C-alpha positions in Angstrom: 5.0 102.5 139.2 6.1 99.2 140.2 9.5 100.3 140.2 10.7 100.9 143.7 13.3 103.5 142.8 10.1 105.8 142.1 9.2 106.0 145.3 12.6 106.3 146.6 12.4 110.6 148.6 13.2 113.3 146.6 14.1 114.8 149.7 17.0 112.3 150.0 17.8 112.6 146.8 17.9 116.6 147.0 20.1 117.0 150.0 22.5 114.3 148.6 23.0 116.5 145.4 23.6 119.2 148.3 20.6 121.4 147.4 19.6 124.4 149.6 16.2 124.1 151.1 13.6 126.8 151.3 11.8 128.2 154.5 9.1 125.4 154.2 9.7 121.7 153.9 8.8 121.3 150.6 10.2 124.1 149.0 13.4 123.8 147.1 16.5 126.2 145.6 16.6 124.6 142.3 19.8 122.7 141.4 19.7 123.7 138.4 20.7 127.3 138.3 21.0 130.2 141.0 18.4 131.6 142.2 17.4 133.8 145.3 14.2 132.9 145.7 13.3 128.6 146.0 11.2 127.6 142.6 11.2 123.7 143.0 8.6 122.6 144.8 8.6 118.7 146.0 4.7 117.1 146.4 6.3 114.6 149.2 3.0 112.2 148.9 3.4 111.7 145.3 6.8 112.3 145.9 6.8 113.9 142.5 8.7 118.0 142.2 7.8 120.7 139.4 10.0 123.6 138.7 8.1 127.1 138.6 11.4 128.3 137.0 11.6 126.2 134.0 8.0 124.9 134.1 8.8 121.5 134.2 8.1 118.5 136.0 7.8 115.2 136.9 9.5 111.8 138.8 12.9 111.8 141.1 14.1 110.0 137.9 13.6 112.7 135.7 14.8 115.6 138.2 18.1 113.1 138.5 19.1 113.3 134.9 17.8 117.0 134.5 20.7 118.3 137.1 23.2 115.7 136.5 22.2 115.5 132.3 22.0 112.0 132.7 20.5 109.2 130.4 17.0 107.5 132.6 19.5 104.1 132.9 22.2 106.2 134.9 19.9 108.1 136.8 18.0 105.1 138.5 21.6 103.5 139.3 22.6 106.6 141.0 18.9 106.4 143.4 20.2 103.0 143.7 24.0 103.9 145.1 22.2 106.5 147.3 19.5 103.7 149.4 21.1 100.2 150.6 17.5 99.0 150.4 17.5 99.4 146.8 21.3 98.0 146.2 19.1 94.6 148.6 16.8 94.5 146.1 18.5 94.6 143.0 21.0 92.7 144.0 18.3 89.5 144.6 17.2 90.8 141.5 20.7 90.0 140.5 20.5 86.7 141.9 17.5 85.6 141.0 18.2 85.9 137.0 21.6 84.0 137.7 19.6 81.4 139.1 16.5 81.0 136.8 20.0 81.5 133.9 20.8 78.3 135.1 17.8 76.2 134.2 17.1 77.6 130.7 17.9 75.4 128.4 21.0 76.8 125.8 22.7 75.8 122.9 25.8 73.6 123.1 26.5 73.2 119.3 25.4 73.9 115.9 26.9 72.9 112.8 26.3 71.9 109.5 22.8 69.7 109.1 23.5 66.4 108.7 22.5 62.6 109.8 19.7 60.8 109.1 17.3 62.9 112.0 16.6 66.7 110.6 17.3 65.2 107.0 14.0 62.9 107.5 12.2 65.6 109.1 13.0 68.0 106.0 12.0 65.2 103.8 8.6 65.1 106.0 7.8 68.8 105.6 8.5 68.6 101.5 12.4 70.5 102.2 14.5 69.5 100.3 18.1 69.2 102.5 20.0 71.4 100.2 18.5 74.3 100.7 17.5 73.5 104.2 21.5 73.7 104.2 21.8 77.3 102.7 19.5 78.8 104.8 19.8 76.3 108.5 21.9 74.6 110.9 21.6 71.6 113.2 21.9 73.3 116.7 22.5 70.5 119.7 19.7 72.6 123.0 20.2 71.5 126.2 17.4 71.1 128.9 18.8 71.3 132.3 15.5 70.2 134.1 15.1 67.4 131.9 18.7 67.0 132.0 18.2 66.1 128.0 19.9 67.0 124.7 17.4 68.2 122.2 19.0 68.3 118.1 16.2 71.0 116.4 16.8 72.4 112.9 18.0 76.2 113.8 16.6 78.9 111.2 19.5 82.4 112.2 17.9 85.6 113.6 19.3 89.1 113.5 19.8 88.9 117.5 22.7 85.7 116.5 20.4 83.4 117.8 18.1 80.6 116.3 14.6 80.2 115.5 14.5 76.4 116.4 12.0 73.5 115.2 12.4 69.4 115.5 10.3 66.8 114.8 8.8 66.1 118.4 7.2 69.6 117.8 8.6 71.3 120.0 10.0 75.3 119.2 11.7 77.4 120.7 14.1 80.4 120.7 17.1 81.6 122.3 17.1 85.3 121.5 13.2 85.9 120.3 13.7 88.3 116.8 13.6 88.8 112.9 15.0 87.7 110.2 15.6 89.9 107.2 17.3 88.4 103.7 18.1 90.5 101.1 17.4 89.3 97.4 20.4 86.7 97.6 19.3 85.1 100.6 21.8 86.6 103.3 20.6 88.1 106.4 21.1 92.2 106.4 19.3 94.9 108.4 18.8 97.1 105.2 16.4 97.6 102.7 17.6 96.3 99.1 14.8 96.0 96.8 11.4 98.1 96.6 9.3 95.2 97.2 9.6 92.5 100.8 8.1 89.4 101.2 7.2 88.4 104.9 6.4 85.0 106.5 5.5 84.2 109.7 7.8 81.1 110.2 11.2 80.4 108.4 9.3 76.6 106.9 7.2 79.0 105.2 9.7 80.7 103.7 11.6 77.5 103.0 8.0 76.0 101.4 7.5 79.7 99.3 11.6 78.7 97.6 10.7 75.2 96.8 7.3 76.2 94.7 9.3 78.9 93.3 12.2 76.5 91.8 14.5 78.8 93.1 16.8 79.0 96.2 17.2 82.8 96.3 14.1 85.2 97.4 14.9 87.6 94.9 13.4 90.2 96.8 14.1 91.8 100.4 12.3 89.3 103.1 11.2 89.0 106.6 10.4 85.9 108.2 9.1 87.3 111.5 9.6 83.9 113.4 6.5 84.7 115.7 3.5 87.6 114.7 4.6 88.9 118.3 8.4 90.4 116.7 6.4 92.0 114.0 6.9 95.8 116.3 10.5 94.4 115.5 9.8 94.5 111.9 8.0 98.1 111.1 10.8 100.1 110.2 12.6 97.6 108.1 8.2 96.6 106.1 7.7 100.4 106.2 11.1 101.1 104.1 9.4 99.2 101.1 7.0 100.2 98.1 4.9 97.2 98.6 4.4 94.0 100.6 3.6 90.8 99.9 2.1 88.5 102.7 2.2 85.0 103.5 0.5 84.6 106.8 -0.9 82.0 108.3 -5.1 81.9 108.1 -6.1 82.4 112.0 -6.9 85.0 113.9 -2.5 85.6 114.5 -2.2 86.0 110.9 -5.2 87.8 110.4 -4.1 90.4 113.1 -0.8 90.5 111.4 -2.3 91.2 108.2 -3.9 94.5 110.1 -0.9 95.7 111.4 1.3 95.1 107.9 -1.1 97.4 105.9 -1.0 100.0 109.1 2.8 100.2 108.9 2.5 100.8 105.1 0.9 103.7 105.5 -1.4 103.0 102.1 1.5 101.5 100.1 0.4 98.0 98.3 0.0 95.4 100.6 -1.3 91.7 99.0 -2.3 88.8 100.5 -1.1 85.6 99.5 -2.9 83.8 102.2 -6.4 83.1 99.2 -3.7 80.9 97.5 -3.3 78.4 100.8 -7.2 78.9 101.9 -8.0 75.7 102.6 -4.8 75.0 104.7 -3.3 77.2 108.0 -0.3 77.6 106.1 2.2 78.1 102.8 4.5 74.4 104.3 1.0 72.8 105.0 -0.2 73.7 101.0 3.1 72.2 100.5 3.0 69.1 102.2 -0.5 68.2 100.5 0.8 69.1 96.8 4.2 67.5 96.8 5.9 68.8 93.3 3.7 72.0 93.0 4.9 75.0 92.1 2.7 78.3 92.7 3.2 81.4 90.4 4.4 83.4 93.1 6.7 85.9 90.9 8.3 88.8 93.3 9.2 92.0 91.7 12.1 93.4 93.0 
């Protein structure tokens, strides 16, 4: 295991926990119970243990969890507390994270969409300002490395962050997460309809609403904000009786469709990508056919 905590010797842990050693170096009286004969064996080369009294073994972290009846994270913290070397490693990691955070782009302001810059961007993408104002925010992002501010269109997600896009082509997120919406368009993690509509990005979701001529989706909706977030959406998607997918016409979109089919486990999955098979995604179709009204009715 890469984590150096797992290399911390079991012997030192048992000594710290005041366990009693048997007559040989690799046998110990189990700290898990009172016993007359040592039944806990440790392999010092592999740093693994096996308790013959309970028929169970594992890593040093797992042994601490059993003895102290604590979580994995708490067991790791306990082992680190026994070693100045591990404490130094953790401090170095914390310092590196602090330095990295200083160099990371961060949001400086969030407000309602206004001015000319973002509205012109929305017009190019075929999204009415009124619709975008219901779902999105105008986000100001500062990049310390470039010492520049960027104005971006932000779509809120379940983690309290934003999926962001700008006219310059920059895409970003401050917290990678999905967005799940109720039939009335409000963020909610609780399923509330039989069908769920699934989108890769928020511009495709907004395009769907333009094509429907209705701001509200009328059924539960998942905007993945990236196909890499599909695992975050598994439980939410599986809670529905059917899924309607508006994914990109590329390999990532096809792989995501396969994953959703697996998640639904035999329930209905409708692939809408043939509707826009001459384009990469739904927004490209919208831009190519202004005023287009698609027959994409969604059952509740």
